[in-house]
C-alpha positions in Angstrom: 7.4 -156.9 13.8 10.5 -155.2 12.3 11.3 -151.7 13.4 11.4 -148.9 10.8 13.0 -145.5 10.7 11.8 -143.5 7.7 13.3 -140.2 6.6 12.7 -138.0 3.6 15.7 -136.5 1.8 15.9 -133.9 -0.8 16.9 -135.3 -4.1 20.5 -134.1 -3.8 21.2 -136.5 -0.9 22.1 -140.0 -2.1 20.2 -139.3 -5.4 16.9 -140.5 -3.8 13.7 -138.7 -2.8 12.9 -141.1 0.0 14.7 -143.6 2.1 13.6 -146.0 4.8 15.8 -147.9 7.1 14.7 -151.1 8.7 16.3 -153.1 11.5 16.5 -156.7 10.4 16.4 -159.8 12.6 19.4 -161.3 14.4 20.0 -164.8 13.2 20.3 -167.7 15.6 20.0 -171.3 14.5 17.8 -172.1 17.4 15.3 -169.5 16.3 15.9 -169.7 12.5 12.3 -170.0 11.5 11.3 -166.9 13.5 14.2 -165.0 11.9 13.1 -166.2 8.4 9.5 -164.9 9.1 10.8 -161.6 10.4 12.9 -161.1 7.3 9.9 -161.8 5.1 7.8 -159.4 7.1 10.5 -156.7 6.7 10.5 -157.0 2.9 6.7 -156.8 2.8 6.6 -153.8 5.1 9.1 -152.0 2.9 7.2 -152.7 -0.2 3.9 -151.5 1.3 5.6 -148.3 2.4 7.0 -147.8 -1.1 3.6 -148.2 -2.6 2.1 -145.8 -0.1 4.6 -143.2 -1.0 4.1 -143.9 -4.7 7.7 -145.0 -5.3 8.3 -146.8 -8.6 11.7 -148.2 -7.6 12.9 -149.9 -4.5 16.3 -151.4 -3.6 17.1 -153.9 -0.9 20.5 -154.6 0.6 21.5 -158.0 1.9 19.5 -157.3 5.2 20.9 -158.8 8.4 23.7 -160.6 6.7 26.5 -158.6 8.4 26.7 -158.2 12.1 23.3 -160.0 12.5 24.8 -163.2 11.0 21.9 -164.2 8.7 23.2 -166.7 6.2 23.5 -164.8 2.8 22.0 -167.7 0.7 19.0 -167.9 3.0 18.5 -164.1 3.1 18.7 -163.9 -0.7 16.1 -166.6 -1.2 13.8 -165.0 1.3 14.2 -161.6 -0.2 13.5 -162.7 -3.7 10.6 -165.0 -2.8 9.0 -162.3 -0.5 9.2 -159.6 -3.2 7.9 -161.9 -6.0 5.0 -163.1 -3.9 4.1 -159.6 -2.9 4.3 -158.2 -6.4 2.1 -161.0 -7.8 -0.8 -159.3 -5.9 0.1 -155.6 -5.9 1.1 -153.2 -8.6 2.8 -149.9 -8.6 6.5 -150.9 -8.2 8.2 -151.0 -11.6 11.8 -151.9 -10.5 13.3 -153.8 -7.6 17.0 -154.0 -7.1 18.7 -156.5 -4.8 22.3 -156.2 -3.4 22.7 -159.9 -2.5 26.4 -160.3 -2.3 29.0 -160.1 0.4 32.7 -159.5 0.2 34.8 -162.1 2.0 
């Protein structure tokens, strides 16, 4: 299960009322399927927390694609698929933003 650190900020800080930080999976080709499932779980965990806190908007960075070496294309597909699947069954979130690029 992904680890989460959640902290409330006042609205002057970063322009957000609430922010949660999640530790994504480390990618290794030998355990790729496990990493894929962990990344899916992380997105669902974040969405559930957003709904629990009555957030209307959520943003996801390209989780685990930096130092944890998750392939950006795989991470993007997992993020979009996980969120779309979740939102097909749950309401409350009005906007989801993805930051799915990586400078080279």
